[in-house]
C-alpha positions in Angstrom: 1.6 -50.1 41.4 5.2 -49.2 41.1 6.8 -46.3 42.3 8.3 -43.4 40.5 11.0 -41.4 41.1 12.5 -39.4 38.6 15.6 -37.0 39.5 16.2 -33.9 36.9 20.1 -32.5 38.1 21.8 -29.1 37.2 25.3 -30.6 35.5 26.7 -27.7 34.4 24.6 -24.3 34.8 27.2 -22.1 32.6 26.0 -24.4 30.0 23.2 -25.1 31.3 22.9 -29.1 31.4 21.3 -31.0 32.9 20.8 -35.1 34.1 17.5 -36.6 34.2 17.6 -40.4 36.3 14.3 -42.4 36.7 14.2 -46.3 38.2 10.9 -46.0 35.0 11.9 -47.2 32.5 8.9 -46.0 30.4 9.1 -42.8 32.1 13.2 -42.7 30.0 10.8 -43.3 26.9 8.5 -41.0 26.9 10.9 -37.9 27.6 13.3 -39.0 25.4 10.5 -39.1 22.8 10.8 -35.4 21.9 7.7 -35.4 19.6 5.3 -36.0 22.6 4.3 -33.2 24.3 0.8 -34.5 25.4 1.3 -36.3 28.5 -1.3 -37.5 31.4 1.2 -36.6 34.0 2.0 -33.1 35.8 5.2 -34.5 36.6 6.2 -35.3 33.2 5.0 -32.2 31.8 6.5 -30.2 34.0 9.9 -31.7 33.4 9.6 -31.4 29.0 8.8 -27.5 29.9 12.5 -27.1 31.8 14.4 -29.4 29.3 13.0 -27.0 26.3 14.9 -24.3 28.0 18.5 -26.7 28.5 20.5 -26.5 25.7 22.1 -29.9 26.5 20.8 -32.9 29.2 21.4 -36.5 29.5 18.5 -39.3 30.7 19.4 -42.0 31.4 17.6 -45.1 33.4 18.7 -46.3 37.1 16.9 -49.3 38.0 15.2 -49.3 41.8 16.9 -51.2 43.7 20.4 -49.6 41.8 19.8 -46.5 42.6 21.1 -46.5 46.7 21.5 -42.1 46.6 18.7 -41.5 46.2 16.6 -44.1 48.9 19.4 -42.2 50.5 18.2 -39.3 49.7 14.1 -40.1 49.5 15.0 -41.6 53.2 16.5 -39.0 54.8 13.3 -36.6 53.9 11.3 -39.2 54.7 12.8 -38.9 58.4 12.8 -34.8 58.1 9.0 -35.0 57.5 8.6 -37.0 60.5 10.3 -35.4 63.0 8.7 -31.9 62.0 
């Protein structure tokens, strides 16, 4: 099974704007479909709830091999947890 990643980043808190990035094209499509409220994934449900309160949001698909920043952050968190 392919690992799914999803990032929700505040872009402008004053204007309530957020950017969502995912390495899964299926996830991007589910989030973009605003009429699709029933999702079996808790993460997608929470993301959709969060987006209801945002004025504007952007979403984009970033293939895993191109998402160097997220990979760096994930490694950093993993290394930190290993050190505990």
